[in-house]
C-alpha positions as CSV (number, residue, x, y, z in Angstrom):
1,A,106.2,150.1,112.4
2,G,109.2,147.7,112.2
3,F,109.0,147.4,108.4
4,R,108.9,151.0,107.9
5,D,111.4,151.9,110.6
6,A,114.0,149.5,108.7
7,V,113.2,150.6,105.0
8,D,113.7,154.2,106.2
9,S,117.0,153.2,107.9
10,L,118.5,151.8,104.8
11,L,117.3,154.6,102.7
12,E,119.6,157.3,104.9
13,Q,122.0,154.9,103.7
14,E,124.3,156.4,100.7
15,D,125.4,152.5,99.7
16,W,121.7,151.4,99.8
17,V,121.3,150.4,96.1
18,A,124.7,148.2,96.2
19,R,123.2,147.0,99.8
20,V,119.7,145.9,98.0
21,Y,121.8,144.5,95.0
22,A,124.0,142.2,97.2
23,A,121.0,141.1,99.0
24,H,119.1,140.0,95.9
25,Q,122.5,138.7,94.7
26,N,122.7,136.3,97.7
27,R,119.4,135.0,97.9
28,A,119.6,134.3,94.2
29,A,122.8,132.0,94.8
30,K,120.7,130.3,97.6
31,L,118.0,129.2,95.3
32,T,120.1,128.3,92.4
33,G,119.3,124.6,91.7
34,G,122.2,122.4,92.3
35,S,123.0,121.4,88.7
36,D,125.9,123.1,87.9
37,H,127.9,120.2,89.1
38,C,126.2,118.1,86.8
39,W,126.9,119.7,83.2
40,D,128.0,122.9,81.7
41,T,125.4,123.4,78.7
42,S,121.5,122.9,78.7
43,D,121.5,121.1,75.9
44,E,122.9,118.4,77.8
45,W,119.6,117.9,79.7
46,D,117.9,116.6,76.5
47,L,121.1,114.2,76.7
48,C,120.5,113.1,80.2
49,C,117.7,113.7,81.6
50,P,114.4,112.5,79.3
51,Q,112.6,109.4,80.8
52,S,112.1,107.9,77.3
53,L,115.7,107.1,78.1
54,G,115.2,105.2,81.1
55,D,112.9,105.8,84.3
56,Y,116.2,108.0,85.7
57,G,117.0,109.5,82.3
58,N,119.9,107.9,80.6
59,S,122.1,105.6,82.6
60,S,125.4,106.5,81.1
61,C,124.8,109.9,82.1
62,L,123.9,109.9,85.7
63,S,123.1,107.2,88.3
64,P,119.6,107.0,90.0
65,D,121.0,108.6,92.9
66,Q,122.4,111.7,90.7
67,Y,119.0,111.9,88.2
68,W,117.2,114.3,90.6
69,D,119.2,116.5,91.8
70,C,120.7,117.2,88.7
71,C,117.5,117.0,86.3
72,A,115.3,119.0,88.5
73,F,114.2,122.8,87.5
74,A,114.9,125.8,89.9
75,L,115.3,129.1,89.5
76,G,118.8,129.8,88.1
77,S,119.2,126.4,86.3
78,P,120.8,126.1,83.1
79,H,118.0,124.0,81.5
80,L,115.0,126.0,83.5
81,K,113.3,126.6,80.4
82,R,113.7,123.0,78.3
83,I,110.8,122.5,75.9
84,P,111.2,118.8,76.2
85,A,110.4,119.0,79.6
86,L,106.5,119.4,79.0
87,L,106.7,116.1,77.2
88,E,107.8,114.2,80.5
89,T,105.2,112.1,82.8
90,A,107.3,113.4,86.0
91,V,109.1,116.8,86.3
92,A,111.2,117.6,89.5
93,L,111.4,121.4,90.5
94,R,113.7,122.2,93.3
95,L,112.3,124.2,95.9
96,P,113.6,127.8,97.8
97,G,114.6,125.6,100.9
98,G,116.3,123.2,98.6
99,G,113.4,120.5,98.7
100,I,112.7,118.9,95.3
101,L,108.9,118.9,94.5
102,R,108.1,115.6,91.9
103,L,105.1,116.5,89.8
104,E,103.6,113.8,87.9
105,Q,100.8,113.5,85.2
106,D,99.1,110.5,83.7
107,G,100.3,111.0,79.9
108,K,102.2,113.7,78.2
109,L,100.9,117.3,77.5
110,R,99.5,117.7,74.3
111,P,100.1,120.8,72.6
112,F,96.6,122.5,73.3
113,D,97.0,121.9,76.8
């Protein structure tokens, strides 16, 4: 009953659409990855993050300490849909709570996987 009462109360307000929109915008901002300070375009992921360039990507772009923060995929990351990441043996995902989940595989994905 508590949830229903909260929704009914919200819908009684004239600005309920704006309130829902603002809540979603705030939530999305909290979930966005930390890579905004790393680079401006998703193309830089290809230049800096592939492990074929080294265990922590291209050392001229990032220090090992920056690697997981800048190369992790998260909601809102400019590099979220980078196809070259499928060829990586390890990929990092930023979780909604801010932590990093590192996924590793034995080898590179093949086109039919």
